[in-house]
C-alpha positions as CSV (number, residue, x, y, z in Angstrom):
1,M,-17.9,4.4,19.1
2,R,-15.1,5.5,21.4
3,N,-13.3,3.1,23.7
4,A,-11.7,3.8,27.0
5,A,-8.5,5.0,25.4
6,G,-10.4,7.6,23.4
7,S,-9.9,6.0,20.0
8,D,-12.6,4.9,17.5
9,S,-13.7,1.2,17.6
10,L,-16.2,-1.0,15.9
11,Q,-17.1,-3.9,18.1
12,T,-19.1,-6.5,16.2
13,A,-17.6,-9.7,14.8
14,D,-18.9,-8.8,11.3
15,N,-16.7,-5.7,11.4
16,A,-13.5,-7.6,12.1
17,V,-10.8,-6.1,9.9
18,P,-9.4,-8.8,7.5
19,A,-5.8,-9.6,7.2
20,R,-3.4,-9.9,4.3
21,F,-0.1,-11.8,4.1
22,I,3.3,-11.6,2.5
23,G,6.4,-13.8,2.9
24,R,9.7,-12.1,3.5
25,Q,12.9,-14.1,3.3
26,P,16.2,-12.4,4.2
27,I,19.3,-12.3,1.9
28,L,22.6,-12.1,3.7
29,D,26.1,-11.0,2.7
30,L,29.4,-12.7,3.4
31,A,29.6,-11.3,6.9
32,G,26.1,-12.5,7.7
33,N,24.7,-9.0,7.6
34,L,21.2,-8.3,6.2
35,F,21.4,-7.3,2.5
36,G,17.8,-7.4,1.6
37,Y,14.6,-9.4,1.4
38,E,12.8,-11.4,-1.2
39,M,9.2,-10.5,-1.0
40,L,7.0,-13.6,-1.6
41,F,3.3,-13.8,-2.3
42,R,1.2,-15.6,0.3
43,A,-2.5,-16.2,-0.2
44,G,-3.1,-16.9,3.5
45,Q,-1.4,-18.2,6.7
46,D,0.0,-21.2,4.8
47,N,3.7,-20.0,4.4
48,S,4.0,-21.4,0.8
49,F,3.2,-20.2,-2.7
50,S,0.0,-21.0,-4.4
51,G,-1.8,-19.2,-7.2
52,D,-1.2,-17.4,-10.4
53,A,2.3,-15.9,-10.9
54,E,0.9,-12.8,-12.7
55,D,-1.6,-12.0,-9.9
56,A,1.0,-12.8,-7.3
57,S,3.5,-10.3,-8.7
58,R,0.9,-7.5,-8.8
59,D,-0.3,-8.3,-5.3
60,V,3.3,-8.2,-3.9
61,I,3.9,-4.8,-5.6
62,D,0.7,-3.4,-4.1
63,H,1.6,-4.9,-0.7
64,C,5.1,-3.3,-0.9
65,L,3.6,0.0,-1.8
66,L,1.6,-0.1,1.4
67,L,4.5,-1.3,3.5
68,M,7.4,0.8,2.2
69,H,9.0,3.6,4.2
70,S,10.0,6.8,2.4
71,S,13.6,6.5,3.8
72,S,14.1,2.7,3.5
73,T,17.4,1.6,2.0
74,T,16.9,-2.2,2.6
75,L,16.6,-3.9,-0.8
76,S,13.3,-5.6,-1.7
77,F,13.6,-8.4,-4.4
78,I,10.3,-8.5,-6.3
79,N,9.4,-11.4,-8.6
80,C,8.4,-10.1,-12.0
81,T,6.6,-11.8,-14.9
82,R,7.1,-10.5,-18.4
83,N,3.8,-8.7,-18.3
84,V,4.6,-7.0,-15.0
85,L,7.8,-5.6,-16.5
86,M,6.1,-4.6,-19.8
87,T,3.3,-2.7,-18.2
88,G,5.7,-0.7,-16.0
89,I,3.7,-1.1,-12.8
90,V,7.0,-1.8,-11.0
91,T,7.7,2.0,-11.2
92,L,5.3,2.4,-8.3
93,L,8.2,1.2,-6.1
94,P,11.3,3.3,-5.5
95,P,14.3,2.3,-7.6
96,A,16.8,2.9,-4.9
97,S,15.4,0.0,-2.8
98,T,13.8,-2.3,-5.4
99,V,15.4,-5.2,-7.2
100,L,13.4,-6.6,-10.1
101,E,13.7,-10.4,-10.1
102,I,13.1,-11.8,-13.6
103,L,11.5,-15.2,-13.3
104,E,13.2,-18.2,-15.0
105,D,10.4,-18.7,-17.5
106,V,10.8,-15.2,-19.0
107,D,12.7,-14.9,-22.3
108,P,14.8,-11.8,-23.3
109,D,13.0,-10.9,-26.5
110,P,13.9,-7.5,-28.0
111,E,10.8,-5.7,-26.8
112,L,11.3,-6.8,-23.2
113,M,15.0,-6.0,-23.3
114,E,14.3,-2.4,-24.4
115,V,11.9,-2.0,-21.4
116,C,14.5,-3.4,-19.0
117,R,17.1,-1.0,-20.3
118,E,14.8,1.9,-19.7
119,L,14.1,0.7,-16.1
120,K,17.9,0.4,-15.6
121,K,18.2,4.1,-16.6
122,K,15.7,4.9,-13.9
123,G,17.8,3.2,-11.3
124,Y,16.2,-0.2,-11.0
125,R,18.4,-3.2,-10.5
126,F,17.8,-6.7,-11.9
127,A,18.2,-10.2,-10.5
128,L,18.0,-13.3,-12.7
129,D,16.1,-16.0,-10.8
130,D,17.2,-19.6,-11.0
131,F,19.6,-18.7,-13.8
132,A,20.6,-21.5,-16.1
133,A,23.4,-21.8,-18.7
134,E,21.1,-21.6,-21.7
135,D,21.8,-19.6,-24.9
136,S,18.3,-18.3,-24.8
137,K,18.9,-16.5,-21.5
138,L,22.3,-14.9,-22.3
139,R,21.0,-11.5,-23.3
140,F,19.8,-11.0,-19.8
141,L,23.4,-10.8,-18.6
142,E,23.8,-7.3,-20.0
143,I,21.3,-5.9,-17.4
144,A,21.9,-8.3,-14.5
145,D,23.0,-6.9,-11.2
146,F,22.5,-10.2,-9.4
147,I,22.5,-13.8,-10.6
148,K,20.7,-16.3,-8.4
149,I,21.9,-19.9,-8.4
150,D,19.5,-22.5,-7.2
151,F,21.6,-24.9,-5.0
152,M,18.8,-27.4,-4.8
153,A,18.3,-27.7,-8.5
154,S,21.9,-27.6,-9.7
155,D,25.0,-29.8,-9.3
156,A,28.6,-28.6,-9.3
157,A,29.0,-29.2,-13.1
158,A,25.9,-27.1,-13.9
159,R,27.0,-24.3,-11.6
160,R,30.5,-24.2,-13.3
161,K,28.8,-23.4,-16.6
162,I,26.7,-20.7,-14.9
163,Y,29.9,-19.2,-13.3
164,A,31.7,-19.2,-16.7
165,L,28.9,-17.3,-18.3
166,A,28.6,-14.9,-15.3
167,S,32.3,-14.0,-15.6
168,T,31.4,-11.8,-18.5
169,S,29.0,-9.8,-16.3
170,K,29.6,-7.6,-13.3
171,A,26.6,-9.2,-11.5
172,R,27.0,-10.5,-8.0
173,L,26.4,-14.2,-7.4
174,L,23.6,-15.0,-5.0
175,A,23.3,-18.6,-3.8
176,E,19.6,-19.4,-3.1
177,K,17.9,-22.4,-1.5
178,V,21.0,-23.1,0.6
179,E,19.9,-25.5,3.4
180,T,23.0,-26.8,5.1
181,E,26.4,-25.6,6.3
182,A,28.0,-27.6,3.5
183,D,25.9,-25.7,0.9
184,V,27.0,-22.4,2.4
185,Q,30.7,-23.3,2.4
186,M,30.4,-24.7,-1.2
187,A,28.8,-21.5,-2.3
188,R,31.5,-19.4,-0.7
189,R,34.3,-21.4,-2.4
190,E,32.5,-21.1,-5.8
191,G,32.5,-17.3,-5.5
192,C,29.0,-16.5,-4.2
193,N,28.9,-13.5,-1.9
194,L,25.1,-13.3,-1.1
195,F,23.0,-16.1,0.4
196,Q,19.4,-17.0,0.8
197,G,17.8,-20.2,2.1
198,Y,16.4,-22.2,4.9
199,F,19.8,-22.6,6.5
200,F,19.6,-18.9,7.5
201,S,15.8,-18.4,7.7
202,K,12.5,-19.6,6.2
203,P,10.3,-16.8,4.8
204,V,8.8,-14.9,7.7
205,L,5.1,-14.4,7.3
206,V,4.2,-10.7,7.6
207,T,0.6,-9.9,8.4
208,T,-1.0,-6.5,7.7
209,R,-4.5,-5.2,7.9
210,V,-6.6,-4.8,4.7
211,I,-8.1,-1.4,4.0
212,P,-11.7,-1.9,2.9
213,Q,-12.0,-1.5,-0.8
214,I,-15.1,-0.7,-2.9
215,H,-14.9,-2.9,-6.0
216,T,-17.1,-0.9,-8.3
217,V,-15.2,2.3,-7.7
218,Y,-12.0,0.7,-8.9
219,L,-13.7,-0.4,-12.1
220,Q,-15.2,3.0,-12.7
221,L,-11.7,4.5,-12.1
222,L,-10.1,2.3,-14.7
223,A,-12.8,3.5,-17.2
224,A,-12.2,7.1,-16.2
225,L,-8.5,6.7,-16.6
226,S,-8.8,5.2,-20.1
227,R,-10.2,8.5,-21.4
228,I,-7.8,11.0,-22.9
229,P,-7.4,13.5,-21.5
230,A,-8.5,12.1,-18.1
231,D,-11.2,14.0,-16.2
232,V,-9.3,15.0,-13.0
233,A,-12.6,16.1,-11.3
234,E,-14.2,12.7,-12.0
235,I,-11.2,10.8,-10.8
236,E,-11.0,12.9,-7.7
237,R,-14.7,12.2,-7.0
238,L,-14.2,8.4,-7.2
239,V,-11.0,8.4,-5.1
240,L,-12.9,10.3,-2.4
241,L,-15.4,7.4,-2.2
242,D,-12.8,4.9,-1.0
243,A,-10.5,4.9,2.0
244,S,-8.2,2.4,0.4
245,L,-7.5,4.6,-2.6
246,C,-7.0,7.7,-0.4
247,Y,-4.4,5.8,1.7
248,R,-2.6,4.2,-1.3
249,L,-2.4,7.5,-3.1
250,L,-0.9,9.3,0.0
251,R,1.6,6.5,0.5
252,L,2.7,6.7,-3.1
253,V,3.1,10.5,-2.9
254,N,5.1,10.1,0.3
255,S,7.5,7.5,-1.2
256,A,11.0,8.3,-2.3
257,L,9.8,8.7,-5.9
258,Y,8.5,12.2,-5.2
259,A,10.4,15.2,-3.6
260,L,7.5,17.1,-2.1
261,P,7.9,20.9,-1.7
262,S,5.2,20.9,0.9
263,A,2.6,18.7,2.6
264,V,-0.4,17.4,0.8
265,S,-3.7,18.9,1.9
266,S,-6.1,17.4,-0.7
267,I,-6.6,14.4,-2.9
268,R,-6.6,16.5,-6.0
269,G,-3.2,17.9,-5.0
270,A,-1.9,14.3,-4.6
271,L,-3.4,13.2,-8.0
272,L,-1.6,16.1,-9.7
273,I,1.7,15.2,-8.2
274,V,1.5,11.5,-9.1
275,G,0.0,11.9,-12.6
276,D,-2.4,9.8,-14.6
277,D,0.0,7.0,-15.6
278,E,1.3,6.2,-12.1
279,F,-2.1,6.4,-10.6
280,R,-3.5,4.1,-13.3
281,K,-0.8,1.6,-12.4
282,M,-1.6,1.9,-8.7
283,V,-5.3,1.2,-9.3
284,T,-4.4,-1.8,-11.5
285,V,-2.1,-3.5,-8.9
286,A,-4.6,-2.8,-6.1
287,L,-7.2,-4.8,-8.1
288,A,-5.0,-7.9,-7.8
289,G,-5.8,-8.4,-4.1
290,M,-9.5,-7.7,-4.3
291,A,-10.7,-11.1,-5.4
292,T,-10.0,-12.7,-2.0
293,T,-10.3,-9.6,0.2
294,A,-13.3,-9.1,2.4
295,H,-14.2,-5.7,3.6
296,S,-16.2,-4.1,6.3
297,K,-19.3,-2.1,5.2
298,A,-19.6,-0.4,8.5
299,V,-16.1,1.0,8.4
300,V,-16.4,2.2,4.9
301,H,-19.8,3.8,5.6
302,M,-18.6,5.6,8.7
303,A,-15.5,6.9,7.0
304,L,-17.5,8.3,4.1
305,E,-20.1,9.7,6.5
306,R,-17.5,11.6,8.5
307,A,-15.7,12.8,5.4
308,R,-18.9,14.2,4.0
309,F,-20.1,15.7,7.3
310,C,-16.7,17.5,7.8
311,E,-16.8,18.7,4.2
312,L,-20.3,20.2,4.6
313,L,-19.3,21.9,7.8
314,A,-16.2,23.5,6.3
315,P,-17.8,26.8,5.2
316,L,-19.2,27.3,8.7
317,I,-15.8,27.0,10.3
318,K,-13.9,28.8,7.5
319,E,-11.9,25.7,6.5
320,S,-11.1,24.1,3.1
321,A,-13.8,21.6,2.1
322,S,-11.3,19.3,0.4
323,R,-9.0,19.4,3.4
324,L,-11.8,18.6,5.8
325,Y,-13.1,15.8,3.6
326,L,-9.6,14.2,3.7
327,F,-9.4,14.7,7.4
328,G,-12.8,13.0,8.0
329,M,-11.8,10.1,5.8
330,L,-8.5,9.5,7.6
331,S,-10.1,9.7,11.1
332,L,-10.8,6.0,10.9
333,I,-7.6,4.8,9.3
334,D,-6.3,3.5,12.7
335,V,-9.4,1.3,13.0
336,I,-9.2,0.2,9.4
337,L,-5.5,-0.9,9.8
338,A,-5.7,-1.9,13.5
339,A,-2.5,0.1,14.1
340,P,-1.7,3.2,16.2
341,M,-2.6,6.4,14.5
342,K,0.8,7.9,15.3
343,D,2.6,5.1,13.4
344,I,0.3,5.4,10.4
345,L,0.7,9.2,10.2
346,E,4.5,8.9,10.0
347,S,4.1,7.4,6.5
348,L,1.6,10.1,5.1
349,P,2.6,13.5,3.6
350,L,0.2,15.5,5.7
351,D,0.9,18.9,7.3
352,H,1.6,19.2,11.0
353,A,-1.8,20.7,11.8
354,M,-3.7,17.8,10.2
355,K,-1.5,15.2,11.9
356,A,-1.9,16.9,15.3
357,A,-5.7,17.0,14.9
358,L,-5.9,13.3,13.9
359,L,-3.9,12.6,17.1
360,G,-6.4,14.5,19.2
361,D,-5.2,18.1,19.4
362,K,-7.9,20.7,19.4
363,S,-8.3,22.8,16.2
364,P,-11.0,23.7,13.7
365,L,-10.4,20.4,12.1
366,S,-10.9,18.4,15.3
367,V,-14.0,20.4,16.1
368,A,-15.7,19.2,12.9
369,L,-14.9,15.6,13.7
370,A,-15.9,16.0,17.4
371,L,-19.4,17.1,16.2
372,A,-19.7,14.1,13.9
373,R,-18.7,11.8,16.8
374,C,-21.4,13.4,19.0
375,H,-24.0,12.4,16.5
376,E,-22.6,8.9,16.3
377,S,-22.5,8.3,20.0
378,G,-25.6,10.4,21.0
379,D,-23.6,12.6,23.3
380,W,-26.0,15.6,23.1
381,Q,-24.4,17.5,26.0
382,A,-21.0,17.7,24.2
383,H,-22.9,18.3,20.9
384,G,-24.7,21.3,22.4
385,D,-21.5,22.8,23.7
386,I,-19.7,22.5,20.3
387,Q,-22.7,23.9,18.4
388,Q,-22.9,26.9,20.7
389,A,-19.1,27.6,20.3
390,L,-19.5,27.4,16.5
391,G,-22.7,29.4,16.4
392,I,-24.6,26.7,14.6
393,S,-28.2,26.0,15.3
394,D,-29.6,22.6,16.2
395,D,-31.5,22.4,13.0
396,K,-28.5,23.2,10.9
397,A,-26.2,20.7,12.5
398,L,-28.8,18.0,12.3
399,S,-29.5,18.8,8.6
400,I,-25.8,18.5,7.8
401,Y,-25.5,15.2,9.6
402,I,-28.6,13.8,7.8
403,D,-27.2,14.9,4.5
404,A,-24.0,13.2,5.3
405,L,-25.8,9.9,6.2
406,K,-27.8,10.0,3.0
407,W,-24.8,10.7,0.9
408,A,-22.8,7.8,2.5
409,D,-25.8,5.5,2.1
410,K,-26.0,6.4,-1.6
411,A,-22.3,6.1,-2.1
412,T,-22.1,2.6,-0.6
413,E,-25.4,0.9,-1.5
414,A,-24.5,0.2,-5.1
415,T,-20.9,-0.7,-4.4
416,L,-20.7,-2.8,-1.3
């Protein structure tokens, strides 16, 4: 449907777009300037941690992938379990703005240390969370860029031991869980130059909209990605079934990890840029948030329906089928994310013509979408005008639309 402002809208309660949450606590320097944020998993509106640390780390990485801006220089501190570091899924995030925070229950075994050294070579920085003066943790000092000292869990004597060990490292000292002015002054005197805690700010709950996800598609993708060599055509087919995957993939391609020579015009092009390994990681971390994420069948169905309709119309308007499919799929991204289309498009590596068409400019791309919308709304007057301009018969246009509906029905009936 179209609302008064001319944008798409779905107006039933069942189609309400679910939300997703993350906590973001600022880290400040000596002058009180923002240095970075620790990104904290939140299962809901309760601004505290609950759940499994492994799933939480994966969910935060996925969330940061969707939030990150290609030019961001503000540091994000990401809590990492041993498994998260070993699997390499952290490489989905740009090294220039990502600090990998090693949790206090992780030990520096030789295998993990080798992985950490490789991540350091790629430009990632490390923080040691709740660092304690224990012999078993000393090997971490060789990779540490930040050492976090818990001011609630340590007294002055315990901190002196930590500082003595830290003196052998070039890592910066970060006082965390500072809750009073006295804590801040004590931390300053002891040599800390970064600060985090309730004295400055509690974690701020950031709410974002969830992109509807098709569970079965993700599982089929993991199976397809496990084959060597991977079948790019099969992977492309599966990605094209799910708006969440299309959006995540385009966000990843547009991150600072990739220097794009030109805009992306198809999903296959994006897949070839990213490669099997990074795409497999992206799918894996996206699965972390699916257990508790609701999704809207109507939104998914309409996005698929439009994508297929535009794809089938492509030969008749002399446009690329893959390009028109992507255009149709993205035509509902503002409804899915409950955000202005203009803001969303700033984070996607699309060419100017596609962005302009998604914003409402007239072009062959927008004509295909306009015809699809006429079918959805029953605006037969406008439908007839567009058909006549394109030289398409009533029977042909109706046949394409029915084919698109059937295809979308088939694509969603077994997965939603």
